[in-house]
C-alpha positions, -999 to 999 in steps of 0.1 A, spaced: 0 0 0 10 36 -3 10 60 25 -16 87 28 -11 125 25 -12 143 58 -43 164 51 -62 135 36 -53 113 66 -63 138 92 -95 149 75 -105 112 73 -97 107 109 -117 138 119 -147 124 100 -142 90 117 -139 104 152 -176 105 160 -184 71 146 -154 56 164 -164 71 197 -199 58 193 -189 22 186 -202 -3 211 -177 -20 234 -184 -53 216 -178 -39 182 -147 -21 193 -133 -52 209 -141 -71 178 -120 -46 157 -90 -50 180 -93 -88 179 -96 -88 141 -63 -68 139 -46 -92 162 -58 -122 141 -47 -106 109 -12 -99 122 -9 -134 134 -19 -148 100 9 -128 84 35 -137 111 61 -153 89 62 -125 63 62 -97 88 90 -112 110 111 -118 79 105 -82 67 113 -69 102 146 -88 105 157 -76 71 154 -39 82 164 -41 119 188 -71 123 171 -79 156 168 -116 148 137 -137 141 135 -151 177 133 -117 193 110 -104 166 87 -133 168 84 -128 205 77 -91 200 49 -98 175 34 -122 200 35 -93 226 18 -70 200 -11 -94 193 -14 -101 230 -18 -65 239 -44 -59 212 -64 -88 227 -59 -75 262 -72 -41 252 -102 -59 236 -109 -76 269 -107 -43 288 -130 -26 263 -156 -54 267 -159 -46 304 -169 -10 298 -151 0 330 -129 26 311 -160 48 307 -158 55 345 -196 62 346 -208 82 376 -244 90 380 -255 115 407 -293 116 412 -309 149 421 -307 157 458 -324 188 472 -307 183 506 -271 182 492 -249 201 517 -236 226 492 -271 233 478 -296 214 458 -278 189 435 -291 185 399 -290 153 379 -253 148 370 -240 121 347 -202 119 340 -183 95 317 -151 94 297 -153 95 259 -127 94 231 -106 125 228 -105 125 190 -79 117 163 -45 106 177 -11 109 160 14 81 169 51 85 162 64 49 157 96 39 176 127 24 160 137 -2 186 104 -21 188 92 -25 151 61 -43 162 52 -35 199 59 3 197 53 9 160 25 8 135 3 -17 154 19 -11 188 7 -1 222 0 35 214 -22 26 184 -40 -2 203 -47 20 233 -60 48 212 -83 25 193 -95 10 225 -104 45 237 -124 50 205 -100 72 187 -90 70 150 -52 68 146 -27 83 122 8 66 125 39 84 114 62 55 102 97 52 115 124 55 88 143 26 103 118 0 91 97 16 62 89 -16 43 77 -33 75 56 -3 83 39 -4 49 33 -42 51 18 -38 86 -4 -9 75 -18 -30 47 -27 -58 71 -44 -33 94 -64 -17 66 -77 -51 55 -86 -62 90 -103 -30 99 -124 -29 67 -135 -65 72 -143 -58 109 -166 -29 98 -145 -1 113 -154 34 102 -134 47 72 -106 69 85 -100 47 116 -63 43 105 -38 58 82 0 57 77 21 87 68 59 89 62 85 116 65 99 139 92 82 170 77 50 151 73 50 141 110 54 177 120 27 188 96 4 162 111 12 174 146 1 209 136 -31 198 118 -61 214 135 -80 181 134 -56 164 158 -65 158 194 -34 142 209 -1 127 200 21 99 214 59 95 208 86 70 218 122 80 210 150 104 218 148 132 243 160 157 216 134 146 191 106 143 216 111 177 232 111 193 197 78 177 189 64 185 223 72 222 216 53 220 184 23 205 202 24 232 229 27 261 204 -3 252 182 -31 276 180 -50 250 200 -24 231 221 -28 194 225 -15 167 249 18 152 238 26 119 255 63 115 249 86 87 262 121 102 260 145 77 274 161 68 307 193 55 323 174 34 348 196 35 379 203 2 398 216 2 434 234 -28 449 237 -28 487 267 -42 505 247 -72 517 236 -81 482 271 -77 468 284 -100 495 257 -126 492 253 -130 454 278 -112 433 279 -138 405 241 -138 401 239 -100 401 267 -98 375 250 -123 353 217 -105 355 232 -71 349 252 -81 319 222 -99 304 199 -69 309 225 -43 298 233 -61 265 198 -74 256 190 -64 221 224 -47 218 213 -24 247 186 -8 226 159 -7 253 145 24 269 147 3 302 184 -5 297 201 -3 332 229 22 322 237 33 357 249 10 385 257 20 421 280 -6 438 296 -5 473 333 3 474 339 -29 495 359 -60 486 327 -78 477 317 -48 456 350 -48 438 346 -85 431 312 -78 417 326 -51 393 353 -75 382 328 -102 375 307 -79 355 337 -68 334 347 -104 328 313 -114 316 309 -83 295 341 -90 276 326 -123 265 295 -106 249 301 -102 212 292 -70 194 258 -70 177 244 -50 148 224 -19 159 192 -8 144 209 16 120 239 38 114 224 68 132 219 46 163 254 33 162 269 67 157 249 82 186 261 53 208 297 58 200 296 95 204 279 91 238 304 65 249 333 88 240 317 117 258 313 97 289 348 82 288 363 117 286 346 130 318 369 137 348 372 107 371 359 82 346 380 50 340 373 25 312 370 -11 323 357 -27 291 359 -16 256 364 -35 222 399 -43 214 412 -36 179 392 -23 150 355 -20 156 326 -24 132 309 9 131 275 -8 125 280 -32 154 299 -15 182 307 -36 212 297 -33 249 315 -9 272 319 -6 309 330 26 327 335 34 364 339 64 387 334 71 424 304 89 439 322 122 444 333 124 408 298 114 397 282 141 418 306 167 406 300 158 369 262 163 372 242 162 340 273 152 319 270 117 333 232 113 336 223 116 299 212 84 282 237 66 260 215 44 239 233 11 236 252 -15 257 272 8 279 272 6 317 285 33 341 294 18 375 295 43 404 312 31 436 301 45 469 315 43 505 284 53 525 250 40 515 234 68 534 249 93 509 230 77 481 197 92 492 207 127 483 224 117 451 193 97 439 171 126 448 186 149 422 188 124 393 167 132 363 133 115 361 135 78 351 113 51 337 126 26 362 149 22 392 161 -11 407 172 -20 442 192 -52 449 193 -59 486 189 -88 510 156 -94 528 173 -85 561 182 -51 547 146 -42 537 140 -19 567 174 -2 565 170 7 528 134 20 531 146 57 527 167 47 497 137 29 482 116 59 487 142 82 470 143 58 441 105 56 438 103 94 438 125 95 407 109 68 386 76 52 374 85 16 383 106 4 412 121 -31 411 133 -53 439 160 -78 430 150 -78 394 161 -62 361 142 -35 343 143 -48 307 111 -67 300 80 -46 305 50 -68 313 18 -59 294 -7 -59 323 -33 -36 340 -9 -27 369 21 -17 347 34 18 348 57 26 319 64 63 324 81 85 349 90 120 359 104 144 333 126 139 313 118 102 311 83 113 299 65 145 291 34 133 311 44 115 343 8 108 353 3 84 323 16 51 311 23 39 275 21 2 285 -8 -17 301 -45 -11 299 -42 22 318 -26 36 286 -62 41 273 -66 70 298 -43 92 277 -69 93 249 -101 98 269 -117 130 282 -145 134 308 -178 149 299 -207 156 323 -244 158 312 -265 179 336 -303 174 338 -304 162 302 -333 140 289 -326 104 283 -328 108 245 -297 132 246 -276 109 268 -249 86 253 -257 49 260 -233 45 290 -252 73 309 -288 61 302 -309 46 329 -316 15 308 -278 11 303 -281 -6 268 -243 -15 267 -243 -29 302 -213 -9 314 -206 -5 351 -224 25 366 -216 41 399 -249 56 411 -250 84 437 -217 73 452 
């Protein structure tokens, strides 16, 4: 298929916004399920196309496609419940303490057309048919996707599958469109028909787009996920008890997918004790055994190498692991750097910027109590992890609180790569990890980004949307008078 022009796509989405918002939960869930089934039917061809453009490997890509179809079906299940409407009906009450209360009926409805900027590192799960698209559809919004230039052919193939599935499922015309090009993405973001936008990518690119969204004649919400260094703290007790296991888990998480995960644990705090030193040596030994892997594209590899050089040149930084001999620019190898806590604190922002790739910065500390203040001034993060022994739980409560204050997801004795698609997941965090810390881009709560509340006051039944009517024709949950 060919991509659609920006104006054509947004005009069609605007025309579809009302019909999409008015679809019944059953019909909307059927649409999501139909898309999942269609993607599954084209699995072999899609995975092959994805591998040709990303070099991520068929095993990884097959698993990612499974995640993509699963989250579509999970949203379908959530839509069927109708709970996302959050219906609240307050009956008239002449004795209400603040004065006579009228008949008030509140629910959440679709915000309108949504623009999704596809990500490079997840060509299925955060791309054309990914979580942003699925959650916007689940909320009842038409979607225009701006394809990522890192996998254009896969984007077109996926879009063709989506168009067929949506048409066969009876979705309103204009429910989905694909556009391509950087200028086209910006033009779409400025289009007056647009109601919201979602983005996963670099901090620089995301902030530039967020500025466009904010400076429109009518500003719109911009839900940007901009990256993270995902700090990990290892306590003295954990280093003493299980250095080998921590080293194995850290290296696996750091180098998974050539380090091209937004949840990559790029910052590791380790005690400056004999056990801590042994842990760092074990990490270095294991990391030297990890072969270099192709990155998603030349622009990613160039950015990784530039970031690695910048970090290595900071005062107080020592290089523990780096490739020996000539290095393939398309497949740069893992790196491990280290510095002490005083040097880290003095360096400030220069050592807390994301280096997208398999690079780890180890910071050694003498006093665990000093970490609370250091963590408190870190930039906002998607995740933070704490590796400690059960007997240390009470003593590290302040540290855990400091970590939780700077992230959207706090992990205990686990690694951040691998974001479960589930109702309780929070994939977001304080700025600059995201532009909207109160929201998530993973899990069923992601729908909330694309819903807006509306209250009907003293309106006749004939004017009410089905979820607010007394006969409740869609059978959605209703909270009546508290």
